Backbone as XML, in Angstrom:
<?xml version="1.0"?>
<chain id="A" units="angstrom">
  <residue number="1" name="UNK">
    <atom name="N" x="-101.794" y="-147.172" z="5.770"/>
    <atom name="CA" x="-101.230" y="-146.431" z="4.661"/>
    <atom name="C" x="-100.680" y="-147.426" z="3.650"/>
  </residue>
  <residue number="2" name="UNK">
    <atom name="N" x="-100.845" y="-147.111" z="2.406"/>
    <atom name="CA" x="-100.381" y="-147.995" z="1.346"/>
    <atom name="C" x="-98.864" y="-147.896" z="1.181"/>
  </residue>
  <residue number="3" name="UNK">
    <atom name="N" x="-98.277" y="-148.974" z="0.730"/>
    <atom name="CA" x="-96.840" y="-149.077" z="0.566"/>
    <atom name="C" x="-96.359" y="-148.204" z="-0.595"/>
  </residue>
  <residue number="4" name="UNK">
    <atom name="N" x="-95.243" y="-147.545" z="-0.408"/>
    <atom name="CA" x="-94.659" y="-146.710" z="-1.458"/>
    <atom name="C" x="-94.147" y="-147.582" z="-2.596"/>
  </residue>
  <residue number="5" name="UNK">
    <atom name="N" x="-94.417" y="-147.152" z="-3.819"/>
    <atom name="CA" x="-93.847" y="-147.799" z="-4.997"/>
    <atom name="C" x="-92.681" y="-146.927" z="-5.451"/>
  </residue>
  <residue number="6" name="UNK">
    <atom name="N" x="-91.482" y="-147.447" z="-5.280"/>
    <atom name="CA" x="-90.279" y="-146.655" z="-5.473"/>
    <atom name="C" x="-90.189" y="-146.000" z="-6.849"/>
  </residue>
  <residue number="7" name="UNK">
    <atom name="N" x="-90.680" y="-146.660" z="-7.876"/>
    <atom name="CA" x="-90.570" y="-146.106" z="-9.224"/>
    <atom name="C" x="-91.578" y="-144.990" z="-9.496"/>
  </residue>
  <residue number="8" name="UNK">
    <atom name="N" x="-92.608" y="-144.851" z="-8.668"/>
    <atom name="CA" x="-93.643" y="-143.850" z="-8.906"/>
    <atom name="C" x="-93.769" y="-142.821" z="-7.788"/>
  </residue>
  <residue number="9" name="UNK">
    <atom name="N" x="-93.359" y="-143.172" z="-6.599"/>
    <atom name="CA" x="-93.680" y="-142.357" z="-5.433"/>
    <atom name="C" x="-92.505" y="-141.595" z="-4.835"/>
  </residue>
  <residue number="10" name="UNK">
    <atom name="N" x="-91.427" y="-141.497" z="-5.569"/>
    <atom name="CA" x="-90.292" y="-140.669" z="-5.157"/>
    <atom name="C" x="-89.957" y="-139.779" z="-6.349"/>
  </residue>
  <residue number="11" name="UNK">
    <atom name="N" x="-90.094" y="-138.471" z="-6.155"/>
    <atom name="CA" x="-89.891" y="-137.541" z="-7.259"/>
    <atom name="C" x="-89.051" y="-136.349" z="-6.807"/>
  </residue>
  <residue number="12" name="UNK">
    <atom name="N" x="-88.198" y="-135.849" z="-7.703"/>
    <atom name="CA" x="-87.432" y="-134.647" z="-7.365"/>
    <atom name="C" x="-88.336" y="-133.416" z="-7.330"/>
  </residue>
  <residue number="13" name="UNK">
    <atom name="N" x="-87.943" y="-132.449" z="-6.550"/>
    <atom name="CA" x="-88.709" y="-131.223" z="-6.394"/>
    <atom name="C" x="-88.992" y="-130.549" z="-7.734"/>
  </residue>
  <residue number="14" name="UNK">
    <atom name="N" x="-88.026" y="-130.529" z="-8.621"/>
    <atom name="CA" x="-88.216" y="-129.873" z="-9.917"/>
    <atom name="C" x="-89.349" y="-130.524" z="-10.714"/>
  </residue>
  <residue number="15" name="UNK">
    <atom name="N" x="-89.401" y="-131.847" z="-10.726"/>
    <atom name="CA" x="-90.477" y="-132.548" z="-11.432"/>
    <atom name="C" x="-91.811" y="-132.340" z="-10.714"/>
  </residue>
  <residue number="16" name="UNK">
    <atom name="N" x="-91.789" y="-132.356" z="-9.379"/>
    <atom name="CA" x="-93.000" y="-132.127" z="-8.602"/>
    <atom name="C" x="-93.575" y="-130.745" z="-8.921"/>
  </residue>
  <residue number="17" name="UNK">
    <atom name="N" x="-92.727" y="-129.735" z="-8.946"/>
    <atom name="CA" x="-93.179" y="-128.370" z="-9.247"/>
    <atom name="C" x="-93.863" y="-128.285" z="-10.610"/>
  </residue>
  <residue number="18" name="UNK">
    <atom name="N" x="-93.325" y="-128.982" z="-11.581"/>
    <atom name="CA" x="-93.876" y="-128.887" z="-12.936"/>
    <atom name="C" x="-95.176" y="-129.661" z="-13.108"/>
  </residue>
  <residue number="19" name="UNK">
    <atom name="N" x="-95.465" y="-130.585" z="-12.170"/>
    <atom name="CA" x="-96.661" y="-131.423" z="-12.295"/>
    <atom name="C" x="-97.419" y="-131.537" z="-10.969"/>
  </residue>
  <residue number="20" name="UNK">
    <atom name="N" x="-97.504" y="-130.433" z="-10.239"/>
    <atom name="CA" x="-98.120" y="-130.445" z="-8.910"/>
    <atom name="C" x="-99.516" y="-131.059" z="-8.938"/>
  </residue>
  <residue number="21" name="UNK">
    <atom name="N" x="-100.340" y="-130.609" z="-9.832"/>
    <atom name="CA" x="-101.722" y="-131.093" z="-9.901"/>
    <atom name="C" x="-101.768" y="-132.601" z="-10.153"/>
  </residue>
  <residue number="22" name="UNK">
    <atom name="N" x="-100.913" y="-133.079" z="-11.036"/>
    <atom name="CA" x="-100.845" y="-134.511" z="-11.338"/>
    <atom name="C" x="-100.512" y="-135.299" z="-10.070"/>
  </residue>
  <residue number="23" name="UNK">
    <atom name="N" x="-99.522" y="-134.840" z="-9.310"/>
    <atom name="CA" x="-99.114" y="-135.574" z="-8.108"/>
    <atom name="C" x="-100.155" y="-135.496" z="-6.995"/>
  </residue>
  <residue number="24" name="UNK">
    <atom name="N" x="-100.852" y="-134.366" z="-6.881"/>
    <atom name="CA" x="-101.954" y="-134.293" z="-5.923"/>
    <atom name="C" x="-103.012" y="-135.336" z="-6.265"/>
  </residue>
  <residue number="25" name="UNK">
    <atom name="N" x="-103.362" y="-135.429" z="-7.535"/>
    <atom name="CA" x="-104.344" y="-136.431" z="-7.974"/>
    <atom name="C" x="-103.844" y="-137.845" z="-7.717"/>
  </residue>
  <residue number="26" name="UNK">
    <atom name="N" x="-102.567" y="-138.088" z="-7.992"/>
    <atom name="CA" x="-101.998" y="-139.419" z="-7.779"/>
    <atom name="C" x="-102.092" y="-139.826" z="-6.314"/>
  </residue>
  <residue number="27" name="UNK">
    <atom name="N" x="-101.714" y="-138.937" z="-5.421"/>
    <atom name="CA" x="-101.752" y="-139.229" z="-3.984"/>
    <atom name="C" x="-103.192" y="-139.467" z="-3.531"/>
  </residue>
  <residue number="28" name="UNK">
    <atom name="N" x="-104.099" y="-138.646" z="-4.025"/>
    <atom name="CA" x="-105.504" y="-138.783" z="-3.654"/>
    <atom name="C" x="-106.070" y="-140.119" z="-4.138"/>
  </residue>
  <residue number="29" name="UNK">
    <atom name="N" x="-105.743" y="-140.516" z="-5.357"/>
    <atom name="CA" x="-106.295" y="-141.755" z="-5.935"/>
    <atom name="C" x="-105.652" y="-143.007" z="-5.355"/>
  </residue>
  <residue number="30" name="UNK">
    <atom name="N" x="-104.336" y="-143.014" z="-5.227"/>
    <atom name="CA" x="-103.627" y="-144.230" z="-4.802"/>
    <atom name="C" x="-103.565" y="-144.385" z="-3.286"/>
  </residue>
  <residue number="31" name="UNK">
    <atom name="N" x="-103.734" y="-143.265" z="-2.565"/>
    <atom name="CA" x="-103.591" y="-143.239" z="-1.104"/>
    <atom name="C" x="-102.164" y="-143.552" z="-0.663"/>
  </residue>
  <residue number="32" name="UNK">
    <atom name="N" x="-101.221" y="-143.507" z="-1.618"/>
    <atom name="CA" x="-99.813" y="-143.717" z="-1.291"/>
    <atom name="C" x="-99.140" y="-142.360" z="-1.113"/>
  </residue>
  <residue number="33" name="UNK">
    <atom name="N" x="-98.218" y="-142.245" z="-0.167"/>
    <atom name="CA" x="-97.496" y="-140.986" z="-0.007"/>
    <atom name="C" x="-96.525" y="-140.756" z="-1.161"/>
  </residue>
  <residue number="34" name="UNK">
    <atom name="N" x="-96.188" y="-139.493" z="-1.387"/>
    <atom name="CA" x="-95.209" y="-139.126" z="-2.399"/>
    <atom name="C" x="-94.022" y="-138.513" z="-1.674"/>
  </residue>
  <residue number="35" name="UNK">
    <atom name="N" x="-92.845" y="-139.087" z="-1.879"/>
    <atom name="CA" x="-91.623" y="-138.558" z="-1.294"/>
    <atom name="C" x="-91.024" y="-137.573" z="-2.291"/>
  </residue>
  <residue number="36" name="UNK">
    <atom name="N" x="-90.784" y="-136.363" z="-1.829"/>
    <atom name="CA" x="-90.211" y="-135.330" z="-2.686"/>
    <atom name="C" x="-88.763" y="-135.136" z="-2.263"/>
  </residue>
  <residue number="37" name="UNK">
    <atom name="N" x="-87.871" y="-135.213" z="-3.238"/>
    <atom name="CA" x="-86.450" y="-135.085" z="-2.942"/>
    <atom name="C" x="-85.935" y="-133.719" z="-3.377"/>
  </residue>
  <residue number="38" name="UNK">
    <atom name="N" x="-84.879" y="-133.295" z="-2.715"/>
    <atom name="CA" x="-84.208" y="-132.052" z="-3.066"/>
    <atom name="C" x="-82.714" y="-132.315" z="-2.953"/>
  </residue>
  <residue number="39" name="UNK">
    <atom name="N" x="-82.022" y="-132.045" z="-4.027"/>
    <atom name="CA" x="-80.574" y="-132.330" z="-4.096"/>
    <atom name="C" x="-80.286" y="-133.801" z="-3.801"/>
  </residue>
  <residue number="40" name="UNK">
    <atom name="N" x="-81.161" y="-134.669" z="-4.281"/>
    <atom name="CA" x="-80.953" y="-136.108" z="-4.148"/>
    <atom name="C" x="-81.292" y="-136.701" z="-2.797"/>
  </residue>
  <residue number="41" name="UNK">
    <atom name="N" x="-81.820" y="-135.891" z="-1.886"/>
    <atom name="CA" x="-82.158" y="-136.383" z="-0.547"/>
    <atom name="C" x="-83.637" y="-136.151" z="-0.261"/>
  </residue>
  <residue number="42" name="UNK">
    <atom name="N" x="-84.228" y="-137.042" z="0.517"/>
    <atom name="CA" x="-85.625" y="-136.878" z="0.916"/>
    <atom name="C" x="-85.797" y="-135.534" z="1.601"/>
  </residue>
  <residue number="43" name="UNK">
    <atom name="N" x="-86.838" y="-134.804" z="1.201"/>
    <atom name="CA" x="-87.042" y="-133.477" z="1.739"/>
    <atom name="C" x="-88.434" y="-133.294" z="2.351"/>
  </residue>
  <residue number="44" name="UNK">
    <atom name="N" x="-89.446" y="-133.915" z="1.728"/>
    <atom name="CA" x="-90.815" y="-133.770" z="2.216"/>
    <atom name="C" x="-91.647" y="-134.958" z="1.747"/>
  </residue>
  <residue number="45" name="UNK">
    <atom name="N" x="-92.793" y="-135.129" z="2.405"/>
    <atom name="CA" x="-93.718" y="-136.195" z="2.015"/>
    <atom name="C" x="-95.104" y="-135.587" z="1.875"/>
  </residue>
  <residue number="46" name="UNK">
    <atom name="N" x="-95.749" y="-135.885" z="0.762"/>
    <atom name="CA" x="-97.114" y="-135.453" z="0.510"/>
    <atom name="C" x="-98.016" y="-136.654" z="0.734"/>
  </residue>
  <residue number="47" name="UNK">
    <atom name="N" x="-99.007" y="-136.504" z="1.640"/>
    <atom name="CA" x="-99.929" y="-137.606" z="1.892"/>
    <atom name="C" x="-101.368" y="-137.120" z="1.787"/>
  </residue>
  <residue number="48" name="UNK">
    <atom name="N" x="-102.247" y="-138.043" z="1.510"/>
    <atom name="CA" x="-103.674" y="-137.769" z="1.418"/>
    <atom name="C" x="-104.207" y="-137.361" z="2.792"/>
  </residue>
  <residue number="49" name="UNK">
    <atom name="N" x="-105.144" y="-136.444" z="2.810"/>
    <atom name="CA" x="-105.687" y="-135.927" z="4.068"/>
    <atom name="C" x="-106.300" y="-137.045" z="4.914"/>
  </residue>
  <residue number="50" name="UNK">
    <atom name="N" x="-107.048" y="-137.944" z="4.303"/>
    <atom name="CA" x="-107.668" y="-139.024" z="5.087"/>
    <atom name="C" x="-106.606" y="-139.967" z="5.660"/>
  </residue>
  <residue number="51" name="UNK">
    <atom name="N" x="-105.539" y="-140.199" z="4.915"/>
    <atom name="CA" x="-104.450" y="-141.031" z="5.418"/>
    <atom name="C" x="-103.759" y="-140.344" z="6.597"/>
  </residue>
  <residue number="52" name="UNK">
    <atom name="N" x="-103.584" y="-139.030" z="6.491"/>
    <atom name="CA" x="-102.989" y="-138.263" z="7.580"/>
    <atom name="C" x="-103.853" y="-138.362" z="8.839"/>
  </residue>
  <residue number="53" name="UNK">
    <atom name="N" x="-105.166" y="-138.187" z="8.686"/>
    <atom name="CA" x="-106.070" y="-138.252" z="9.833"/>
    <atom name="C" x="-106.029" y="-139.628" z="10.488"/>
  </residue>
  <residue number="54" name="UNK">
    <atom name="N" x="-105.957" y="-140.685" z="9.671"/>
    <atom name="CA" x="-105.857" y="-142.038" z="10.228"/>
    <atom name="C" x="-104.578" y="-142.189" z="11.045"/>
  </residue>
  <residue number="55" name="UNK">
    <atom name="N" x="-103.475" y="-141.624" z="10.548"/>
    <atom name="CA" x="-102.211" y="-141.691" z="11.282"/>
    <atom name="C" x="-102.316" y="-140.965" z="12.613"/>
  </residue>
  <residue number="56" name="UNK">
    <atom name="N" x="-102.908" y="-139.776" z="12.599"/>
    <atom name="CA" x="-103.070" y="-138.994" z="13.830"/>
    <atom name="C" x="-103.934" y="-139.762" z="14.835"/>
  </residue>
  <residue number="57" name="UNK">
    <atom name="N" x="-105.028" y="-140.352" z="14.350"/>
    <atom name="CA" x="-105.912" y="-141.124" z="15.229"/>
    <atom name="C" x="-105.171" y="-142.302" z="15.855"/>
  </residue>
  <residue number="58" name="UNK">
    <atom name="N" x="-104.368" y="-143.005" z="15.063"/>
    <atom name="CA" x="-103.607" y="-144.149" z="15.582"/>
    <atom name="C" x="-102.592" y="-143.695" z="16.624"/>
  </residue>
  <residue number="59" name="UNK">
    <atom name="N" x="-101.933" y="-142.588" z="16.361"/>
    <atom name="CA" x="-100.944" y="-142.070" z="17.309"/>
    <atom name="C" x="-101.619" y="-141.721" z="18.635"/>
  </residue>
  <residue number="60" name="UNK">
    <atom name="N" x="-102.793" y="-141.098" z="18.576"/>
    <atom name="CA" x="-103.513" y="-140.749" z="19.807"/>
    <atom name="C" x="-103.879" y="-141.990" z="20.611"/>
  </residue>
  <residue number="61" name="UNK">
    <atom name="N" x="-104.317" y="-143.042" z="19.944"/>
    <atom name="CA" x="-104.653" y="-144.290" z="20.637"/>
    <atom name="C" x="-103.402" y="-144.887" z="21.269"/>
  </residue>
  <residue number="62" name="UNK">
    <atom name="N" x="-102.300" y="-144.905" z="20.533"/>
    <atom name="CA" x="-101.053" y="-145.454" z="21.064"/>
    <atom name="C" x="-100.557" y="-144.639" z="22.269"/>
  </residue>
  <residue number="63" name="UNK">
    <atom name="N" x="-100.715" y="-143.317" z="22.212"/>
    <atom name="CA" x="-100.325" y="-142.483" z="23.352"/>
    <atom name="C" x="-101.199" y="-142.782" z="24.568"/>
  </residue>
  <residue number="64" name="UNK">
    <atom name="N" x="-102.496" y="-142.999" z="24.345"/>
    <atom name="CA" x="-103.394" y="-143.356" z="25.444"/>
    <atom name="C" x="-103.001" y="-144.700" z="26.058"/>
  </residue>
  <residue number="65" name="UNK">
    <atom name="N" x="-102.647" y="-145.657" z="25.221"/>
    <atom name="CA" x="-102.226" y="-146.973" z="25.712"/>
    <atom name="C" x="-100.940" y="-146.838" z="26.527"/>
  </residue>
  <residue number="66" name="UNK">
    <atom name="N" x="-99.998" y="-146.059" z="26.024"/>
    <atom name="CA" x="-98.733" y="-145.859" z="26.735"/>
    <atom name="C" x="-98.982" y="-145.192" z="28.091"/>
  </residue>
  <residue number="67" name="UNK">
    <atom name="N" x="-99.865" y="-144.203" z="28.122"/>
    <atom name="CA" x="-100.201" y="-143.542" z="29.385"/>
    <atom name="C" x="-100.826" y="-144.539" z="30.357"/>
  </residue>
  <residue number="68" name="UNK">
    <atom name="N" x="-101.731" y="-145.362" z="29.866"/>
    <atom name="CA" x="-102.379" y="-146.369" z="30.722"/>
    <atom name="C" x="-101.353" y="-147.359" z="31.261"/>
  </residue>
  <residue number="69" name="UNK">
    <atom name="N" x="-100.432" y="-147.788" z="30.417"/>
    <atom name="CA" x="-99.383" y="-148.718" z="30.870"/>
    <atom name="C" x="-98.529" y="-148.076" z="31.966"/>
  </residue>
  <residue number="70" name="UNK">
    <atom name="N" x="-98.203" y="-146.808" z="31.786"/>
    <atom name="CA" x="-97.401" y="-146.084" z="32.781"/>
    <atom name="C" x="-98.162" y="-145.975" z="34.097"/>
  </residue>
  <residue number="71" name="UNK">
    <atom name="N" x="-99.434" y="-145.617" z="34.008"/>
    <atom name="CA" x="-100.245" y="-145.493" z="35.223"/>
    <atom name="C" x="-100.377" y="-146.830" z="35.935"/>
  </residue>
  <residue number="72" name="UNK">
    <atom name="N" x="-100.531" y="-147.892" z="35.190"/>
    <atom name="CA" x="-100.635" y="-149.225" z="35.802"/>
    <atom name="C" x="-99.332" y="-149.590" z="36.490"/>
  </residue>
  <residue number="73" name="UNK">
    <atom name="N" x="-98.202" y="-149.374" z="35.802"/>
    <atom name="CA" x="-96.911" y="-149.751" z="36.385"/>
    <atom name="C" x="-96.555" y="-148.895" z="37.602"/>
  </residue>
  <residue number="74" name="UNK">
    <atom name="N" x="-97.046" y="-147.639" z="37.633"/>
    <atom name="CA" x="-96.775" y="-146.757" z="38.771"/>
    <atom name="C" x="-97.809" y="-146.908" z="39.880"/>
  </residue>
  <residue number="75" name="UNK">
    <atom name="N" x="-98.849" y="-147.692" z="39.612"/>
    <atom name="CA" x="-99.885" y="-147.902" z="40.608"/>
    <atom name="C" x="-100.846" y="-146.731" z="40.750"/>
  </residue>
  <residue number="76" name="UNK">
    <atom name="N" x="-100.914" y="-145.877" z="39.748"/>
    <atom name="CA" x="-101.803" y="-144.715" z="39.820"/>
    <atom name="C" x="-103.059" y="-144.890" z="38.970"/>
  </residue>
  <residue number="77" name="UNK">
    <atom name="N" x="-103.229" y="-146.055" z="38.411"/>
    <atom name="CA" x="-104.405" y="-146.311" z="37.572"/>
    <atom name="C" x="-105.656" y="-146.408" z="38.445"/>
  </residue>
  <residue number="78" name="UNK">
    <atom name="N" x="-106.792" y="-146.068" z="37.863"/>
    <atom name="CA" x="-108.074" y="-146.165" z="38.555"/>
    <atom name="C" x="-108.827" y="-147.341" z="37.948"/>
  </residue>
  <residue number="79" name="UNK">
    <atom name="N" x="-109.358" y="-148.204" z="38.795"/>
    <atom name="CA" x="-110.057" y="-149.387" z="38.295"/>
    <atom name="C" x="-111.373" y="-149.001" z="37.631"/>
  </residue>
  <residue number="80" name="UNK">
    <atom name="N" x="-111.821" y="-149.863" z="36.765"/>
    <atom name="CA" x="-113.103" y="-149.652" z="36.086"/>
    <atom name="C" x="-114.232" y="-149.555" z="37.110"/>
  </residue>
  <residue number="81" name="UNK">
    <atom name="N" x="-114.165" y="-150.377" z="38.117"/>
    <atom name="CA" x="-115.183" y="-150.402" z="39.176"/>
    <atom name="C" x="-115.254" y="-149.048" z="39.884"/>
  </residue>
  <residue number="82" name="UNK">
    <atom name="N" x="-114.092" y="-148.476" z="40.202"/>
    <atom name="CA" x="-114.056" y="-147.177" z="40.889"/>
    <atom name="C" x="-114.578" y="-146.049" z="39.996"/>
  </residue>
  <residue number="83" name="UNK">
    <atom name="N" x="-114.271" y="-146.110" z="38.731"/>
    <atom name="CA" x="-114.760" y="-145.094" z="37.792"/>
    <atom name="C" x="-116.279" y="-145.165" z="37.691"/>
  </residue>
  <residue number="84" name="UNK">
    <atom name="N" x="-116.822" y="-146.372" z="37.614"/>
    <atom name="CA" x="-118.282" y="-146.534" z="37.539"/>
    <atom name="C" x="-118.949" y="-145.968" z="38.788"/>
  </residue>
  <residue number="85" name="UNK">
    <atom name="N" x="-118.365" y="-146.231" z="39.961"/>
    <atom name="CA" x="-118.921" y="-145.705" z="41.209"/>
    <atom name="C" x="-118.915" y="-144.170" z="41.188"/>
  </residue>
  <residue number="86" name="UNK">
    <atom name="N" x="-117.823" y="-143.598" z="40.748"/>
    <atom name="CA" x="-117.681" y="-142.135" z="40.710"/>
    <atom name="C" x="-118.749" y="-141.518" z="39.801"/>
  </residue>
  <residue number="87" name="UNK">
    <atom name="N" x="-118.946" y="-142.102" z="38.637"/>
    <atom name="CA" x="-119.942" y="-141.547" z="37.706"/>
    <atom name="C" x="-121.365" y="-141.833" z="38.162"/>
  </residue>
  <residue number="88" name="UNK">
    <atom name="N" x="-121.580" y="-142.909" z="38.877"/>
    <atom name="CA" x="-122.918" y="-143.225" z="39.388"/>
    <atom name="C" x="-123.343" y="-142.183" z="40.429"/>
  </residue>
  <residue number="89" name="UNK">
    <atom name="N" x="-122.393" y="-141.688" z="41.194"/>
    <atom name="CA" x="-122.686" y="-140.675" z="42.209"/>
    <atom name="C" x="-123.117" y="-139.362" z="41.570"/>
  </residue>
  <residue number="90" name="UNK">
    <atom name="N" x="-122.677" y="-139.077" z="40.375"/>
    <atom name="CA" x="-123.011" y="-137.819" z="39.688"/>
    <atom name="C" x="-124.449" y="-137.817" z="39.182"/>
  </residue>
  <residue number="91" name="UNK">
    <atom name="N" x="-125.004" y="-138.977" z="38.968"/>
    <atom name="CA" x="-126.368" y="-139.056" z="38.394"/>
    <atom name="C" x="-127.432" y="-138.754" z="39.394"/>
  </residue>
</chain>
């Protein structure tokens, strides 16, 4: 994900409402998220769909790695060799 530019990528809700289409185009073109504030505080973030999907994909990989680490530390992991044997029997 691209780095937020503070002078362009943080906007109050009132300004966002008046220029919704402009900000959708900006997010789509720059691939940078837009932070929307309400009463001076961060309230929501608008991100490009492809950037969102990349984040979800990365999170899934990290969760898989964490699960594998847990299984290894608990001794419940299955070796690659054993998995190959199991699938070879199915053929």
